[in-house]
C-alpha positions, 0 to 999 in steps of 0.5 A: 831144305839143306842146312847151310854149311859154317861161313868158314867153309863157304869161304874155303869153298869160294876160294877153290872155285875162284883157284879153279876158274882161273886155271880154266881161263889160263887153259881154255881158249879165251874167246870160248870162255868168253863166249860162255859168259856172253851166254849168262842172259840167255840162261836167265831168260831160259830159267824165267821162261820154265819158271812162268811155264811152271815146269819145275813145279810140274816136275815136283812129284815125278820125272816127266817127258817134254811132251808131257810137261808141254800138254800140262803146262800149255806149251809147244812140244818141240821148243818145250824139249829145247828149253828143258834140254838146255836147262839139264845142260846147265844142271838145273834139269837132268834127263833120264835113260828113258828120255823123261826129265827130272829136277835136279838139286838146283832144280829143285830150289826153283819150284815155287813151294820150295823152302828158301825158293828162288823162284820169286827172285827169278820171276823179278830178275827176269821180268820184262820190265825189268829187263828193259832197265838192264837193256839200257845199262850203257846209259846209267854208265855213260850218265851215272843215272838209272836207266829206269828213271829215264825209261819211267819218267820216275825213281824206282820206288815211286814208280812201283807204287804206279805199277802193282803187278811189278811191286808184287813181283818185286816184294815177292822176290824180297820175301824170297830173299828173307828166307835165304837170309834167314838160313845164313844169318840166324846161325851167326847172329844172336838177336836174344839179347834185345828186347824191341827189334824193329825191321825198317823197311821189312817188307812182309815181315818174313826175316822179322818173324824168323828173328823173333823165333829166335828171341823168344823174348823180344817183341818186334816192329814191322815198318815199311810203306802202307802199301806194303805192309798191308800184304804182311798178314799171310806171312806173319799169321803163319809164323806163330809169332804176329802177337808179338809184332806191331805193323806200322806204316810210314816212310823211314825217310820221315821217321821211325819207330822210336825207342827200341834197342835194335834196328834192323835193315836188310838190304835197305841202304844199298838202295840209296845214294849217300846223302839219302842213306845217310838220312835213313841212318840219322832218323834211326840214330835219332830214335834209337835207345841210347845203347841200342844197335843198328844191324845192316844186312848187305852184301859187303863187298871185299877189297879188290876184285875177287868173284862175289855176287855183290859186284853185279849187284852193284850194277843192279843199283846202278840201273835201277835204284840208284844206290850201290854196294859198298865195302865194310870201310865204305859202311864205316864212313856212311854210318859215321856220318849218322853218328854211329860207329861201326863194331863190327862186320859179321860174315855169314854162310851166304853173300850177306853180311851183318854190319853191326853199329852202335851210337856215338855219344858226345 
């Protein structure tokens, strides 16, 4: 997998992209630009169908015709060609002069075995049940309530406890997201100064394992719901640091492991409303060492309305989880309510930043 460029370069590329996008919006007729925006949901479903069929994996070793791929994955040849042609039109595949299709650099990222694969995230984003939640965004905007709870009769994480298939898809997506976070976070932040690191809501432990590979003298505690950490074994064993990790099941609304000097939370606080988020952070403040550190890894929203993937992720929180994305100022206010002081916000080469906080002492 290609090493991500430094954060300053990514920021510069983003500014150039925004400028070109604004220029295009001035030059291209507005209705044509809006029509292209409307097609965004169609592209997600096209990518999802190809991923579910295994098309990106089938092209991993060599280019192939749509007919060959259809025979391998068990799909309709003509429809498969139309799907692959659409993906090629959107730079996920390319069609050779002889008619065969091959993976592009973007398509490689959707192979299930690719380092940092986005296939698990795509499997969640395109899942039919998840699509139903987004189909009721209007309800969420009208009421301020999650469409998921309206459709399923219970909050998101309670529902996942009742739906093992969707829960597995979600947890795999979060593990896949950890791969992206690892590549951009570790070059930006030094965890080696800590002796004990608790990954709160750490899922299968992919991020914690990578952090401990950097912080070679530290020990880690993987903390999440018992049903979630039950699936952590393969990830931890493959990491080579499982002997330095203690796995603990529990709820962060009740308590978290005590006495550590670092508490890591990746995309946890954004899942929750203000009061719930403060309750989580207060439990951490109560448990942490006197001079400990809290590290929140979140899509910190910029002020104003420049393009940022967190803007749409914020609507995902509205539809499904009931939380929200926040600006740096909003995180500082949230942390203050829990007895913590935001010390800095560390940008990375990816869309997520690290919000660092320390305890406030009377």
